[in-house]
DRENGU-881067 format. One line per 10 residues: number of its first residue (from 1); their letters; for each residue x, y, z of N, C-alpha, C, CB. Coordinates in Angstrom, 3 decimals. Glycine has a CB too. Example, Ala and Ser with C-alpha at 12.3 -4.5 7.8 and 13.67 -1.06 7.14 Angstrom:
1 = as = 13.190:-5.690:7.800:12.300:-4.500:7.800:13.200:-3.300:7.800:11.308:-4.473:9.046; 12.850:-2.250:7.080:13.670:-1.060:7.140:12.900:0.030:7.870:14.084:-0.598:5.725 .
END
This chain:
1 = maqppkrtar = 156.786:137.887:75.570:157.080:136.479:75.614:155.908:135.738:76.245:158.381:136.218:76.387; 155.464:134.688:75.572:154.291:133.944:76.034:154.626:133.133:77.265:153.760:133.028:74.932; 153.697:133.106:78.191:153.863:132.306:79.400:153.635:130.838:79.077:152.897:132.775:80.511; 154.450:129.943:79.656:154.207:128.521:79.421:152.884:128.105:80.055:155.366:127.668:79.981; 152.192:127.149:79.432:150.908:126.730:80.005:151.085:126.133:81.391:150.222:125.719:79.090; 150.127:126.401:82.275:150.196:125.873:83.637:149.992:124.371:83.610:149.146:126.547:84.550; 150.789:123.683:84.408:150.670:122.227:84.498:149.591:121.889:85.516:152.032:121.570:84.891; 148.778:120.947:85.171:147.751:120.521:86.121:148.374:119.671:87.199:146.628:119.749:85.415; 147.877:119.840:88.410:148.418:119.082:89.548:148.102:117.607:89.384:147.845:119.607:90.888; 149.088:116.797:89.734:148.888:115.356:89.665:148.658:114.811:91.059:150.092:114.660:89.002 .
11 = grprtitler = 148.301:113.545:91.100:148.097:112.914:92.400:146.674:112.410:92.525:148.415:113.891:93.533; 146.371:111.904:93.712:145.035:111.341:93.956:143.981:112.431:93.927:144.992:110.604:95.303; 142.856:112.156:93.277:141.763:113.139:93.349:141.231:113.207:94.781:140.612:112.770:92.354; 140.656:114.325:95.113:140.117:114.497:96.462:138.982:113.504:96.690:139.621:115.954:96.680; 139.082:112.736:97.758:138.064:111.708:97.997:137.141:112.062:99.156:138.729:110.373:98.269; 137.467:113.095:99.903:136.620:113.461:101.031:135.938:114.799:100.756:137.445:113.528:102.334; 134.629:114.747:100.644:133.809:115.953:100.582:132.672:115.742:101.571:133.270:116.237:99.112; 132.063:116.820:102.001:130.950:116.698:102.934:129.800:115.918:102.304:130.470:118.084:103.380; 129.614:116.094:101.004:128.545:115.360:100.311:128.827:113.860:100.308:128.390:115.869:98.863; 130.087:113.485:100.035:130.444:112.060:100.040:130.339:111.473:101.439:131.865:111.859:99.495 .
21 = iadvgiamgl = 130.744:112.242:102.440:130.619:111.788:103.830:129.159:111.507:104.148:131.193:112.841:104.813; 128.287:112.431:103.756:126.852:112.261:104.019:126.298:111.060:103.272:126.078:113.524:103.623; 126.675:110.906:102.000:126.187:109.773:101.199:126.547:108.439:101.847:126.765:109.836:99.777; 127.798:108.321:102.257:128.270:107.069:102.873:127.584:106.861:104.220:129.817:107.088:103.051; 127.459:107.932:104.997:126.802:107.832:106.301:125.353:107.407:106.190:126.882:109.149:107.024; 124.660:107.944:105.198:123.260:107.576:104.977:123.173:106.100:104.601:122.621:108.461:103.868; 124.059:105.656:103.733:124.066:104.243:103.317:124.355:103.316:104.504:125.116:104.018:102.205; 125.238:103.749:105.399:125.573:102.945:106.580:124.427:102.905:107.585:126.827:103.494:107.253; 123.693:104.003:107.691:122.651:104.148:108.705:123.229:104.800:109.943:122.028:102.785:109.056; 122.545:105.818:110.455:123.061:106.593:111.593:123.514:105.736:112.782:122.005:107.552:112.059 .
31 = pnvtfvglaa = 122.762:104.705:113.192:123.193:103.925:114.357:124.513:103.176:114.135:122.116:102.936:114.727; 124.868:102.937:112.872:126.076:102.155:112.558:127.299:103.010:112.261:125.809:101.264:111.381; 127.125:104.320:112.256:128.221:105.202:111.857:129.283:105.287:112.946:127.691:106.598:111.533; 130.525:105.020:112.546:131.700:105.263:113.389:132.728:105.973:112.513:132.285:103.913:114.000; 133.683:106.635:113.125:134.729:107.300:112.353:135.520:106.298:111.535:135.664:108.077:113.273; 135.934:105.210:112.181:136.766:104.213:111.507:135.988:103.551:110.377:137.263:103.151:112.509; 134.726:103.185:110.644:133.914:102.521:109.634:133.628:103.405:108.441:132.624:102.062:110.234; 133.272:104.656:108.696:132.953:105.563:107.601:134.206:105.891:106.787:132.315:106.851:108.140; 135.320:106.072:107.481:136.579:106.345:106.780:136.948:105.173:105.875:137.718:106.619:107.791; 136.760:103.955:106.374:137.070:102.760:105.573:136.192:102.719:104.322:136.868:101.468:106.413 .
41 = elgvshmaly = 134.914:103.066:104.487:134.011:103.087:103.327:134.431:104.138:102.307:132.572:103.351:103.778; 134.993:105.244:102.793:135.481:106.294:101.897:136.834:105.950:101.285:135.582:107.610:102.645; 137.516:104.982:101.899:138.851:104.605:101.426:139.938:105.552:101.897:138.862:104.545:99.926; 139.720:106.155:103.082:140.709:107.076:103.652:140.951:106.682:105.110:140.227:108.572:103.544; 141.951:107.284:105.728:142.201:107.010:107.142:141.221:107.811:107.995:143.668:107.354:107.524; 140.977:107.314:109.224:140.052:108.063:110.083:140.652:109.406:110.490:139.696:107.243:111.338; 141.976:109.507:110.489:142.622:110.790:110.791:142.346:111.813:109.684:144.145:110.597:110.970; 142.300:111.322:108.439:141.977:112.219:107.314:140.541:112.718:107.439:142.177:111.494:105.951; 139.663:111.848:107.908:138.260:112.223:108.087:138.109:113.281:109.185:137.416:110.982:108.428; 138.924:113.166:110.239:138.894:114.140:111.343:139.205:115.562:110.858:139.900:113.733:112.433 .
51 = khvpslkdlk = 139.922:115.680:109.760:140.257:117.007:109.239:139.014:117.715:108.687:141.331:116.893:108.144; 138.002:116.928:108.351:136.777:117.484:107.777:135.638:117.579:108.793:136.335:116.643:106.601; 135.621:116.645:109.732:134.570:116.622:110.757:135.258:116.368:112.102:133.468:115.510:110.448; 135.109:117.284:113.069:135.911:117.210:114.291:135.545:116.133:115.320:135.841:118.491:114.947; 134.321:115.604:115.254:133.917:114.623:116.271:132.818:113.725:115.721:133.436:115.331:117.563; 132.596:112.603:116.403:131.534:111.694:116.004:130.172:112.380:116.111:131.564:110.423:116.867; 130.014:113.203:117.127:128.764:113.957:117.301:128.497:114.840:116.083:128.824:114.823:118.584; 129.524:115.549:115.625:129.394:116.416:114.454:129.166:115.601:113.182:130.643:117.289:114.300; 129.807:114.449:113.111:129.643:113.576:111.953:128.191:113.114:111.827:130.581:112.361:112.059; 127.616:112.664:112.929:126.230:112.192:112.907:125.261:113.342:112.644:125.879:111.503:114.232 .
61 = aliaeeifkr = 125.559:114.515:113.191:124.702:115.682:112.945:124.723:116.065:111.463:125.158:116.881:113.812; 125.884:115.981:110.844:126.016:116.294:109.424:125.170:115.333:108.583:127.497:116.225:108.992; 125.212:114.050:108.942:124.452:113.034:108.214:122.950:113.244:108.425:124.867:111.611:108.669; 122.547:113.473:109.673:121.133:113.706:109.979:120.617:114.938:109.236:120.929:113.876:111.501; 121.415:115.988:109.212:121.037:117.226:108.518:120.811:116.954:107.030:122.128:118.311:108.704; 121.694:116.158:106.437:121.581:115.868:105.005:120.365:114.999:104.705:122.848:115.179:104.501; 120.065:114.055:105.588:118.856:113.228:105.410:117.634:114.142:105.395:118.728:112.147:106.549; 117.576:115.059:106.361:116.420:115.950:106.475:116.356:116.910:105.293:116.476:116.736:107.792; 117.514:117.376:104.835:117.559:118.278:103.689:116.993:117.613:102.437:118.994:118.739:103.435; 117.310:116.331:102.282:116.885:115.594:101.087:115.421:115.155:101.156:117.772:114.376:100.891 .
71 = wempvilgrk = 114.839:115.205:102.345:113.433:114.823:102.482:112.556:115.881:101.836:113.048:114.634:103.971; 111.710:115.452:100.910:110.792:116.372:100.244:109.455:116.342:100.972:110.615:116.003:98.739; 109.140:117.434:101.633:107.847:117.529:102.315:106.742:117.500:101.272:107.756:118.824:103.184; 105.586:116.940:101.627:104.487:116.901:100.658:104.111:118.300:100.185:103.265:116.213:101.267; 103.743:118.390:98.931:103.345:119.670:98.349:102.023:120.126:98.975:103.211:119.558:96.801; 101.962:121.396:99.332:100.735:121.970:99.897:99.894:122.506:98.745:101.056:123.107:100.943; 98.726:121.914:98.545:97.870:122.314:97.427:96.963:123.488:97.768:97.028:121.144:96.982; 96.696:123.712:99.041:95.857:124.834:99.432:94.416:124.443:99.660:95.922:125.899:98.399; 93.700:125.324:100.368:92.353:124.969:100.837:91.347:124.758:99.712:91.840:126.039:101.755; 91.551:125.341:98.549:90.581:125.154:97.464:90.680:123.736:96.885:90.809:126.204:96.349 .
81 = reelkdylik = 91.860:123.133:96.958:92.046:121.817:96.352:92.248:120.709:97.382:93.224:121.853:95.416; 92.544:121.102:98.625:92.848:120.097:99.643:92.593:120.689:101.025:94.318:119.601:99.518; 91.783:120.014:101.815:91.530:120.490:103.169:92.799:120.373:104.005:90.376:119.699:103.821; 92.895:121.216:105.013:94.056:121.193:105.896:94.219:119.812:106.540:93.926:122.280:106.982; 93.110:119.206:106.938:93.164:117.875:107.553:93.804:116.871:106.601:91.749:117.401:107.951; 93.426:116.915:105.333:93.964:115.978:104.343:95.459:116.208:104.117:93.205:116.113:103.015; 95.864:117.499:104.124:97.296:117.769:103.982:98.059:117.219:105.183:97.554:119.286:103.832; 97.541:117.410:106.382:98.234:116.949:107.585:98.351:115.425:107.618:97.505:117.443:108.834; 97.369:114.731:107.095:97.454:113.266:106.982:98.574:112.891:106.015:96.096:112.662:106.504; 98.627:113.579:104.900:99.686:113.351:103.905:101.063:113.645:104.516:99.454:114.237:102.645 .
91 = ftdslrnlvk = 101.125:114.704:105.321:102.365:115.098:105.991:102.837:114.006:106.954:102.167:116.425:106.748; 101.915:113.446:107.749:102.318:112.402:108.707:102.738:111.126:107.991:101.172:112.098:109.682; 102.108:110.814:106.870:102.517:109.632:106.091:103.961:109.790:105.605:101.562:109.414:104.879; 104.273:110.973:105.118:105.621:111.242:104.615:106.650:111.213:105.749:105.662:112.602:103.901; 106.270:111.802:106.884:107.165:111.835:108.043:107.404:110.431:108.591:106.585:112.737:109.142; 106.352:109.623:108.622:106.487:108.228:109.063:107.492:107.488:108.177:105.110:107.508:109.033; 107.386:107.664:106.869:108.308:106.994:105.948:109.743:107.476:106.127:107.868:107.218:104.509; 109.900:108.761:106.434:111.235:109.310:106.693:111.871:108.623:107.895:111.163:110.833:106.927; 111.108:108.484:108.972:111.614:107.850:110.196:111.867:106.365:109.963:110.619:108.043:111.362; 110.939:105.720:109.284:111.050:104.279:109.017:112.299:103.968:108.191:109.794:103.770:108.283 .
101 = snpglppyll = 112.617:104.842:107.244:113.761:104.618:106.353:115.097:105.033:106.965:113.552:105.368:105.065; 115.056:105.773:108.058:116.293:106.332:108.623:116.363:106.150:110.128:116.409:107.809:108.283; 116.647:104.921:110.589:116.795:104.704:112.033:117.856:105.647:112.608:117.172:103.229:112.327; 117.604:106.114:113.810:118.563:107.016:114.459:118.311:108.488:114.190:119.943:106.676:114.018; 117.411:108.795:113.257:117.132:110.194:112.923:116.235:110.907:113.941:116.490:110.262:111.567; 115.257:110.227:114.573:114.291:110.933:115.435:114.858:111.894:116.472:113.493:109.945:116.137; 115.955:111.585:117.188:116.437:112.579:118.158:116.756:113.935:117.527:117.669:112.054:118.854; 117.215:113.930:116.281:117.542:115.185:115.597:116.282:115.947:115.190:118.405:114.906:114.362; 115.165:115.235:115.103:113.905:115.863:114.744:113.110:116.296:115.967:113.081:114.922:113.906; 113.307:115.591:117.079:112.514:115.850:118.282:113.173:116.823:119.250:112.243:114.562:118.991 .
111 = rrsvatpsmt = 114.486:116.829:119.291:115.196:117.639:120.289:115.820:118.868:119.653:116.278:116.808:120.987; 115.386:120.017:120.097:115.916:121.260:119.526:117.405:121.424:119.776:115.177:122.449:120.094; 117.877:120.846:120.870:119.292:121.015:121.222:120.237:120.331:120.240:119.541:120.477:122.612; 119.746:119.338:119.488:120.618:118.658:118.529:120.239:118.936:117.076:120.588:117.170:118.779; 119.101:119.583:116.845:118.719:119.960:115.478:119.675:121.041:114.979:117.234:120.463:115.423; 120.073:120.947:113.719:120.994:121.937:113.158:120.210:123.172:112.699:121.804:121.330:111.973; 120.888:124.312:112.533:120.186:125.528:112.092:119.435:125.347:110.770:121.177:126.665:111.951; 120.015:124.609:109.820:119.319:124.452:108.533:118.066:123.593:108.679:120.258:123.829:107.489; 118.096:122.635:109.612:116.905:121.824:109.875:115.806:122.702:110.483:117.244:120.635:110.825; 116.192:123.527:111.443:115.243:124.437:112.093:114.659:125.428:111.087:115.927:125.195:113.244 .
121 = dkigqhqkfl = 115.503:125.925:110.176:115.034:126.860:109.147:114.012:126.205:108.216:116.222:127.387:108.330; 114.295:124.961:107.818:113.374:124.251:106.914:112.017:124.052:107.579:113.965:122.883:106.495; 112.039:123.709:108.852:110.794:123.519:109.616:110.030:124.845:109.698:111.098:122.974:111.052; 110.739:125.925:110.025:110.110:127.242:110.145:109.499:127.719:108.836:111.122:128.254:110.625; 110.193:127.496:107.728:109.690:127.904:106.417:108.415:127.129:106.063:110.769:127.684:105.335; 108.415:125.843:106.400:107.241:125.014:106.134:106.043:125.523:106.938:107.532:123.532:106.475; 106.268:125.861:108.193:105.186:126.374:109.039:104.621:127.672:108.480:105.683:126.595:110.471; 105.488:128.579:108.045:105.036:129.868:107.504:104.271:129.682:106.200:106.231:130.805:107.278; 104.746:128.766:105.369:104.089:128.506:104.097:102.693:127.927:104.321:104.933:127.552:103.243; 102.581:127.000:105.269:101.273:126.416:105.587:100.308:127.498:106.066:101.414:125.314:106.662 .
131 = aeiygisdsr = 100.804:128.382:106.937:99.973:129.474:107.456:99.476:130.365:106.324:100.758:130.311:108.479; 100.367:130.681:105.411:100.025:131.571:104.293:98.997:130.915:103.364:101.294:131.945:103.497; 99.230:129.663:102.998:98.359:128.972:102.046:96.962:128.756:102.620:98.971:127.631:101.648; 96.887:128.388:103.909:95.586:128.084:104.506:94.955:129.270:105.245:95.731:126.931:105.456; 95.644:130.408:105.236:95.077:131.599:105.849:94.897:131.483:107.348:93.770:131.906:105.223; 95.863:130.848:108.009:95.813:130.727:109.465:97.006:131.476:110.054:95.816:129.224:109.910; 96.969:131.705:111.357:98.057:132.445:111.989:99.334:131.612:112.010:97.669:132.858:113.417; 100.471:132.299:112.064:101.759:131.614:112.157:101.808:130.728:113.400:102.911:132.635:112.185; 101.255:131.246:114.506:101.311:130.489:115.758:100.459:129.216:115.680:100.841:131.367:116.928; 99.319:129.306:114.992:98.473:128.106:114.845:99.162:127.070:113.945:97.079:128.488:114.254 .
141 = aqwllstiaf = 99.752:127.527:112.851:100.464:126.617:111.950:101.628:125.953:112.671:100.971:127.369:110.706; 102.362:126.760:113.464:103.509:126.233:114.204:103.048:125.184:115.214:104.268:127.376:114.922; 101.980:125.494:115.944:101.489:124.560:116.963:100.983:123.265:116.333:100.372:125.211:117.788; 100.192:123.392:115.264:99.649:122.206:114.597:100.762:121.291:114.080:98.738:122.622:113.439; 101.671:121.862:113.307:102.730:121.037:112.711:103.670:120.466:113.765:103.529:121.854:111.703; 104.023:121.279:114.772:104.938:120.800:115.815:104.311:119.675:116.627:105.340:121.951:116.744; 103.054:119.856:117.024:102.361:118.855:117.840:102.205:117.545:117.079:100.986:119.377:118.277; 101.725:117.644:115.855:101.481:116.452:115.048:102.796:115.768:114.690:100.706:116.815:113.773; 103.800:116.545:114.295:105.094:115.961:113.934:105.750:115.279:115.126:106.022:117.034:113.375; 105.691:115.911:116.288:106.325:115.341:117.478:105.777:113.943:117.769:106.108:116.260:118.694 .
151 = hciavadtly = 104.457:113.823:117.799:103.843:112.533:118.119:104.029:111.516:117.000:102.363:112.715:118.402; 103.976:111.976:115.767:104.197:111.093:114.627:105.600:110.495:114.668:103.981:111.852:113.310; 106.599:111.331:114.903:107.993:110.874:114.933:108.223:109.920:116.098:108.954:112.072:115.034; 107.722:110.292:117.279:107.922:109.467:118.473:107.284:108.086:118.317:107.344:110.170:119.702; 106.064:108.050:117.807:105.371:106.768:117.630:106.061:105.951:116.538:103.872:106.993:117.274; 106.406:106.586:115.430:107.076:105.875:114.338:108.416:105.299:114.798:107.289:106.815:113.138; 109.146:106.064:115.596:110.435:105.584:116.103:110.251:104.339:116.968:111.141:106.690:116.910; 109.216:104.337:117.781:108.935:103.182:118.642:108.484:101.982:117.818:107.861:103.536:119.683; 107.584:102.213:116.876:107.017:101.115:116.098:108.011:100.447:115.165:105.863:101.612:115.303; 108.894:101.239:114.594:109.784:100.686:113.577:111.173:100.361:114.089:109.895:101.636:112.442 .
161 = sdidevsdle = 111.319:100.314:115.413:112.590:99.852:115.975:112.781:98.405:115.569:112.625:100.008:117.535; 114.027:98.003:115.447:114.347:96.639:115.005:114.005:95.640:116.111:115.850:96.522:114.613; 113.090:94.725:115.817:112.708:93.689:116.781:113.111:92.337:116.206:111.165:93.732:117.096; 114.114:91.710:116.796:114.659:90.469:116.266:113.865:89.228:116.649:116.059:90.311:116.725; 113.070:89.327:117.719:112.413:88.127:118.234:111.237:87.657:117.388:111.941:88.378:119.627; 110.735:88.495:116.480:109.533:88.168:115.729:109.893:87.434:114.443:108.732:89.437:115.416; 109.158:86.337:114.140:109.419:85.582:112.912:108.977:86.396:111.708:108.694:84.214:112.937; 109.430:85.991:110.509:109.097:86.733:109.292:107.591:86.775:109.046:109.798:86.111:108.090; 106.919:85.632:109.224:105.476:85.568:108.994:104.727:86.452:109.982:104.979:84.123:109.101; 105.121:86.352:111.250:104.501:87.197:112.271:104.769:88.668:111.976:105.025:86.830:113.673 .
171 = sitdeaevea = 105.967:88.938:111.482:106.365:90.312:111.206:105.499:90.923:110.109:107.841:90.369:110.807; 105.208:90.152:109.058:104.387:90.655:107.948:102.973:90.980:108.435:104.331:89.617:106.795; 102.396:90.054:109.221:101.052:90.260:109.761:101.036:91.453:110.707:100.558:88.996:110.489; 102.029:91.489:111.571:102.143:92.558:112.554:102.310:93.912:111.874:103.317:92.293:113.494; 103.113:93.937:110.809:103.379:95.194:110.086:102.084:95.801:109.548:104.369:94.950:108.924; 101.224:94.966:108.964:99.956:95.464:108.411:99.083:96.058:109.510:99.197:94.331:107.689; 99.040:95.380:110.660:98.245:95.885:111.789:98.817:97.191:112.322:98.186:94.842:112.915; 100.133:97.217:112.432:100.807:98.414:112.940:100.549:99.605:112.019:102.323:98.165:113.078; 100.660:99.388:110.705:100.430:100.471:109.736:99.006:101.020:109.871:100.674:99.969:108.289; 98.037:100.103:109.992:96.633:100.526:110.110:96.403:101.301:111.401:95.695:99.308:110.055 .
181 = efshgmhali = 96.938:100.796:112.515:96.761:101.469:113.805:97.467:102.828:113.819:97.294:100.584:114.948; 98.615:102.869:113.188:99.350:104.132:113.102:98.509:105.174:112.360:100.715:103.925:112.389; 97.971:104.780:111.209:97.157:105.706:110.410:95.921:106.178:111.176:96.730:105.039:109.099; 95.245:105.250:111.861:94.059:105.626:112.642:94.428:106.578:113.772:93.372:104.375:113.213; 95.526:106.267:114.443:95.975:107.118:115.543:96.344:108.518:115.081:97.157:106.486:116.234; 97.045:108.624:113.953:97.429:109.935:113.427:96.187:110.718:112.975:98.423:109.775:112.248; 95.227:110.012:112.393:93.989:110.669:111.969:93.266:111.270:113.179:93.066:109.665:111.230; 93.180:110.491:114.250:92.524:110.979:115.474:93.273:112.174:116.053:92.434:109.854:116.526; 94.598:112.099:116.057:95.414:113.204:116.571:95.189:114.470:115.754:96.905:112.826:116.556; 95.152:114.331:114.436:94.968:115.484:113.553:93.602:116.132:113.768:95.124:115.063:112.087 .
191 = vgalslseke = 92.555:115.305:113.838:91.202:115.833:114.065:91.140:116.567:115.409:90.150:114.683:114.026; 91.720:115.959:116.443:91.724:116.586:117.764:92.538:117.864:117.796:92.258:115.626:118.792; 93.699:117.856:117.155:94.565:119.041:117.136:93.886:120.186:116.393:95.923:118.712:116.482; 93.245:119.875:115.281:92.532:120.918:114.526:91.398:121.518:115.359:91.970:120.341:113.209; 90.675:120.655:116.049:89.569:121.124:116.900:90.082:122.015:118.024:88.799:119.929:117.489; 91.147:121.594:118.668:91.715:122.387:119.762:92.250:123.731:119.266:92.835:121.607:120.453; 92.937:123.694:118.120:93.552:124.936:117.613:92.510:125.949:117.172:94.484:124.628:116.448; 91.328:125.494:116.771:90.258:126.405:116.365:89.673:127.178:117.548:89.155:125.629:115.666; 89.802:126.604:118.750:89.235:127.237:119.939:90.140:128.317:120.518:88.959:126.194:120.991; 91.389:128.322:120.091:92.336:129.303:120.639:92.246:130.633:119.932:93.751:128.780:120.546 .
END
């Protein structure tokens, strides 16, 4: 005797997934994320959201992790096609844009205590790949990238903080100067870091 076909379950489709939570959180911006606000954007109760993420701290960490996961690090072309210095400049430009586009992200990038395991893994893999491509030691690659990234993130976070007191015209002029000074400063840091790392 043939079994009757299974009936598909009816009701509301699932509206809470970790991916949707991250998407909404990214759109809101890390500094603006609250349980109630994010739940409202998802169209669910904040109690329903608690079933997926246990605390605001975990919610923000999930969003920060997803931002970092989606960030595409610049492609490493290797020493035959691109000097290490040129790659590191490209790396700081990309990192600056990541910080500029995502207020509230820097603590997750600067502090190991709040970085998630997948963020730490991505950083470690990048360091090993750089070492392999440029034929340098793992420790030198780790030191170079960590030192340069730390200062790049910290300076970018300071420079791109929201300043309400500046007029639009002043802001445009100021932005161009800030971008130029940032680039010069990162270039100097990279040259100095490379010189120091060669002596070790």
